[in-house]
N, C-alpha and C positions, 0 to 999 in steps of 0.2 A: 594650622588648623586642621583637627582632623574629620575627616568625612563622616557624615550621619544625616539625619533628619531634622528638619527646622520648624518646630511648630509653633505657629503664630495665630493667637486666640483675636478673633475681632467679633463686637456685637452685631446683631442683626440689623437689617436698616430699617430705619424709621421711616416707614410709609404713611404715617397720618399727617393731616395739614393743619395748621392753625385752625382755633376756633371759629366758625363763621360769626361774623360780625351783624347783629339786626337792629342797630340803633342809627344806621348812617342814613339820612334822607334824600331824597331826590326831587328836588321841587321843579315843576315844568309851568312856563309862561308862553303867552302868545305875543308876537309882533304882527299888527295889521300891514298890509301893504302900503300905507302912507307913511309908514315909519321907518320901511326898511331900509339900511344902508346901501350906499351905490353898489352895484353889482350883485345885490342878494337876489335870490331865486326862492320860488316856494320850496317848503322842506328844509332850507339851510338853519343851521341851528347856532347858538353861540352856547358854551359852558363855562362856567368859573367853580372852584372848588373853594368853600368857605369852611375856615374854621373859626370864626367867630362873625358877628353881625358888621364889624368894621370893615371886614375885608370887602363885604359889596361897596359900600360907602367910599371907598378908597380905589375902587377900580375904575379905570377910564371910561369902560361901557356901561356903567352902572343904571344908564338913562334909557338903556335899551329893553330893560326888562320893566314888565307892566307894574304897576302899583299893587295889586293884590299879591303878587310873588315877594314883591320888596316887604310888605307887611309881613307874610308869612316865614320870611327868613327871621325878621325881628322876633316873632311868636315863638318860633323854633329855639332859638338862641336864649331869650329871655327865661325858657323854662328848662334850660338845662341839656340842650342838644349839642353835639361834640363836633359832627361834621355834616356838610350838606354839600350837594351836588346842584346847582342852581342851571336849568336850561332855560332858553327862549328860543322859541321856533317861529320862522316865518310864515304866516298864514295870510291868504289873499283877504279874507275878511274872518273875525271869529266866528260869524254866523257858518262859516263854511265846515266848523266841527259839529254841525247838526245832523249830517248824514253821512254813512259809511263811504258813500262814492267820492267824497272830497274829503272828508277826514283822513282815510287811508293814506292817500298820496302825499298830503302834508306831512304827516306824521311818521310816515316809514322810515326816515333816516334817523329821527329821535329814537324809534323802537330798536333798530337796529345797535345804536349807539347803549342804550341801556342795558341791551343784552350783552354786551362786552363789558359792563360797568357790575359785576356779580355782587359787590359788597353793599349797594343799596338796597336795604330792607324796608324802608318807609317809604311810599309815593305819595306826592301831595299835588294836588291841580286846582290852585285857589282861585285862578281867573274863572274857573267853569262854574263856581256858584253863582256868579253874577248873571249868567245866560240867563234868558227870560223863562217861564213857567206860566202855563194857563191850563184853566179848567174849561171845557166845552159844556154844552146843555146835558148830557148825559150822566155829566159827573167824573168823566173821564180827564185826569190829571197827565199833561205833557209838559216834560222839562227837556229842553234843549240840549242841555248836557248829558244825556243820558247814552247817547252815541260813544261820547268820548270815555264816559264811565265803564261802559261795557267793554270797549277796545282795552282798557288800561287793566281790568280786572282779568280779562283773558291773558294778558301779557304777565301778570302778576303769577298765576296758574303755572303758564309755561315757565317761568324762572324760580318754581319753588319757593324760595326765600325772600319774597317782598309782598307787601300788604299796601292796600290802597285806602287813605283815609279822606273820606269824604264829607264836605260841608252841607248842610243842609240848603238846598235852593234859597235864594234870598227873596225874601216875603212869603214863602211859603209856609203855613202853619197850619195847625188844627187836622181836622178830617182830610184836608186836602193832602197835605204832607203824608199822613198814614196812608192814603190810598195809594199814592205814587210809590212809596216804599214797598208797599205789599206787592205792588203789580210788578214793580224793579227786581225784587227778591224772585217772583217766579219767571220772569223773563229770562234773568242770568243766573238761573239755579245752579248751573254746572260750576260756576267758578264764583258764586256768590260769598262764600266763605273767607275769600282774599280780600275783602273790603268792610269797612265800617263806616256808619254815616253818626254825624255829632249835631246836635240842636240844644237851644237856639244858638244864634249869633251872641256874640258878647260885646261889652262896651268897655273902652278903656278912657274914661271920662265920656267925652261927646264922639268918640272916634269908634266906629263899628268894625269889630274884628270877627271874622269868621273863625270859627271853633277847632279845625282839623288840626291847623297848624299847632295851635296853642297845645293840644293834646297830643300832638306827635313828640314835642320837646320834652315833653312831661313822661312820655312812653321811654323815649331814649335816655332822660336822665334816672328813670327808674332801673334800666338795663345797667347803666354806667355805675350807679350806685350799687347793685346787686350782681357784679360780675363775677363769674363768668356767664352763668346761667339766669339772668334778671329776666328773660322772655317768660320765665314760669311765673311771674306775678302779673296779675291782671291789671292793666293800667286806668285804675280808678281809685277813687277816694284819695287822691292826693291834692293836695292844694295847687290851683293855676296861678302863673306869674303872669305881671303884665297887663292884666285888665281887673277891672273894678267891680263890674256888675253885669247881668245877664240883661240882654234885650227885651227878653219875656222872662216873667217872672213865674216858674211853675212850684205847684204845690207838691207836696211828696206824694200824692195819691196821683197826681197828672204824670210825675216822673217815673212812677213804677207802671204806670198804663204804657207809655212812651217805651219803656226798656222790653216790656214785653212784645213790642211790634218791632224789637229789633232797631230803634232808633233811641241812640245813648244820650239821655239827658246831662245837662249841665245845672248845677243847683248852688246856691249860695247855702253855706252852713254857717250858723253864728259861731263866730270866735274863729273859723278856720278859713273862711272866704269861699271863692269857688271851687268846687271840686266837680269831676267825671262821676255820676251816679249809675254808669252802666258801662260795660265791657262787652258787648255783644257784637258778633258779626252780623252780616245779612244773611248768612247760610238759612236754609229750611231743615238741614239737618241736625238732629239732636247733638251727634258727638262733635260739631264743630260749631256749636253756638257760640262760644266765648272766644275773645279774642287773643287770650294766652294759650288756649288749647291749639288753633290754628298756627299761632306763631312758633309754638315749641315743635309741631308737628314740621312747620317748613323748615326750621334749623335743622332737626334731625335729619330730615331727607337732603337738605342740601349738603350737610355735613359728611354724611356717608358718601353722597356722590362724589364730594372733592376727594375724601379717604381713598376712594376706590380707583380713581382716574390711571392709576398705574398698572390696572388689570388690563386695559386696553390693549389688543394686539397680543397679550399673552396665551400660551397654550391653552385651550381650553379644555380642561381634563379633571378628573376627580381631585387631584392635588390642587389646583388653582381653586375649585369650589371650597375645600378645606380652609385654605388660606384666608379667602375672602369671609367666609362664615366666622372664623376666629377674629379677624377683625372688627367685622362690624359688631361681635358680642361684645368686644373690649371697649368700644367707643359706647355703647348702650348700657353698660355697666357704670361708665363716667358720668352719662347723663342721668340714670337713675341715681346715683349717690349725690346728684347737685339738685335733684328733687323734681325732675323737669317729667318724670315717668313714675306713673304710680306702681306700688309693687302689690304682689299677692294677698290673700287673705290673712296669710299667718306670716307676712313680712318678707316672703321671698321674691325672686324677681319675677315681675309678670310681662315678660317679653319672651319672644323666641324669633330664632334666624334658621331659615332653610335654604341650604345651596346644594343642589345634589342632582340626581337624574330626574327627580320628579319634577323639579324647578326649570331644568334645563333639558328640554325634549331636541329631539335630533334636528327639526326644523328651526328652532332657535339657535341651536349652535353652526348650524350651517349658514345662517344670517351673520355670525360673527359677534353673536351676542351672549352675554352672560346675566341670567337672571337670580338675584339674591330676593328671599320673600321673607321681610320685617313684618312680626306681629307685636303691636305694643298698644300702651295706653298713655296718651299724653295726659300730663295733670290737667284737671277741669273736665275729663270725660269718663263716661261709664263704660261704653263698650269699648271692645279692642278694634283698632284700625289697622289695616293690612297695606303695607307699603312694597310695591314692586321695583325694585332698583335694578333697573335694565342697562347694564353696563356695555358699551359699543356704540356705534354712530355718535349721538352728540351726548350720551352718557347721563342723559336727564332721567330723575326720578319719577315714576307714575304711579298711576292707580289709586289716587288719594282723593 
């Protein structure tokens, strides 16, 4: 063989991650001290992964899960859900979940586990809807589950790609429900867009069925049927399965009024059955008013975070900024072609990415972080939203 130069051609490495799933459910239940297994302690939890309802009934520890959680599993899969993580947490008493002082120690290990399971996109706490609620003489409504909901909404915001489905509290109706939701939205305004509430409770013949798991399964089915960008569709106006009628019959006028108060009503449509007549988050922000807008933004920010994880510990210089900017633009173009992002007035792309000296000041670079600023309009929104994708430390996106 004569000496010479060997030229070998190879493709560029593929740094993109698989598309984020948003249809996986996490269902959380509680086990009071009187039913703890031997040697259990507060905060211990059991997790099983379900691909169908029968997986729960065939599990040897199925009776450790509370009845609302078991019913939620049935509702989720009956409406087209594909995958669910079912948790049960040992608590002293369910009443311990009312205050942060007692709830945080009991739920701490579970929250850590949820942080590690990044693919859970829908979060449900069916047992919380059964906790008591009351109204005092001044008209102030107190719901014992509010502390729990607040903790989980904050967790959803931390995780980017997670959304909390809330059942209207048991036996809370009319003006009392509207007052509580209004006050709840104000008290938890920072992360209220990561949750939605559904009313009224449903019935399957004579069995009462909380609505959130029913809608969650419908939401998962919508995403699966419209893959890979099913989150762009609002989870409403689709027939709900496994239920026969509403506990409270709403007129269309009443349903419209509830929707304006960020309470998603469920109604009966002749010839179609039960449907969700609203798809609104609890947010006070106009740009995060709709569930699909929030979930599109969740998926985009989480996808960009995962795509950019390779950049941690890379040399922080203009070459890295150019590569990140190009990669993010490529992913946004994919989302835009899938109908998740709105275009400009003449059909051009209406998003931008900036990663340069202006977004990466010396103090940020000295801290070992890279900042990519993304400006976009998810479907269902009017205004642009700015996402600061900060790479380094835990790599979480923020600023939304």
